[in-house]
N, C-alpha and C positions, 0 to 999 in steps of 0.2 A: 723594322722595329728596332728601337734603341735598347740596348742591353747595358745598363750601368756597370755590371760586373765585368763585362767584356771590355768596356771602355777603360775601366781601372786597370785591367790586366794589360791592355795594349799600351797604356801610358807607362806602366811599370816596365814592360819588356822593352819599349823604345828607349827609356832612360838607361836600362841595363845595356842595351846595344850601343848607345852613345858612349857610355863609360868604357865598354869593352874595346870599341874601335879606338878611342883616345888612348887607352892603356897600351894597346898593341902598337900604336903610332910612336910611342916613346921608345920602343925597341927597334922599330923599322927605320926611324929617322931621328936618332938621339941627338945629333948635332943641333937640329932646329930647337930642341927643348933645352939643351945645354946653354944655348945663347941667351935664354930668357930667365935663367936662374939668377935671382938677385945675388950679387957678389958679397953682400953682407952675411949671407949664410955660410956657416963653417963647412969646410970640406970641399970636395970636388963637385963641380956642376953635374958631372955624369952620375955621381952617387945620388944626387937629388932627382935627376931625370929617371934613373932606374927605380928609385923608391916611389916616385909619384906614379910611374907606370904600373908598378906592382899594386899600389894603393887603388888605382882606378880599376884594375882587373879584379881585385878583391871586392871592391864596391859593386862592380857589375854583377858578380856572382851573388852577393848578398841581396841586391835589389831583385835579381831574377827569381830567387827562391821565395815563395810566399811566406815560409816560416821565419825568414830573416829579413823580409822586406822592410818592415817598419824601422828597425835599427839601421839597416843598410841605407835607406833613403835619408834618414836623419844624418848619418855620417857623410853621405854624398853632399848634402846641403852644406855641411861644415867644410868639406873638401873644396867645394866651389868658392866659398869665401876665402879659404886659406890660399888658393892659387891666384887670387886677384892681384897681389903684388907682382907676380911674374908677368901678368898681362899688362900691368901699368909699365913695368920695365920695358917690355917689348914695344909698347906704343912710344915710349920716350926714345928708345934706341932707334926707332924707325923715323924719327923726326926729319932726317935728311934724305930719306929714301924717296922713291917715286910717289906721286900722289896716290896711286892705287895701293901701294904697300902701306902708306900712312893711313889711308881710309880703312883698310882691312884691320890694321893694328888697333886704331882707335875705336873702330866699330865693334871689336870684341868686348870692350869694357862694359858697355851697357847690357851685353848678353848674359853677364853673370847674374843679373837680377832674375830674369826669367828661369835660368837654370836652377837657382836656389829655390824659387817658388815652385818649380816643377818637382823637384825632389821633395819638398815639404808636402806638396799635394799627394805624391805617391805614398808618403809616410801616413798622411791622414787617411787615405783611401784603404790602406792595408788594414786588415781586420785580424 
C-alpha cells in the first residue's frame, strides 16, 4: 500500500543524505572542490570550499528536521542554483581531459535542474 506521508519523508531524508554526503566530501577531498571555485570570487578557493561544505551540512540538517524542512528545502534549491557556475567552470576546465571526464563534467550541468525541482518538491511536501 502506498503511503504518501512516508514517500514525502523518504524524499526529504534522501535529499538530506545527499546534501550531507556532499558537505562531508568538501572536507574529505577539498582539492577537488578548490579546483572548480570560479577565480572571479574573492578570497581563497579553500575558503569557498569550506563555506560550501558547511552550507551543505547545515542544509542537510535543516531538511532532515520536519520543523525546518520547508525553509531548508527552499534554501537548498537556491544553493543548487548558486553552485551552478562552479559546475560550468568544471565542465570548461575539463575540455581537454579524457572523453569520460568531459562527459561526467558536462553531464553534471543538466542534473542541477532535477536537484532544484527535488528541493522545491520537498519544500512543497513539508507541512
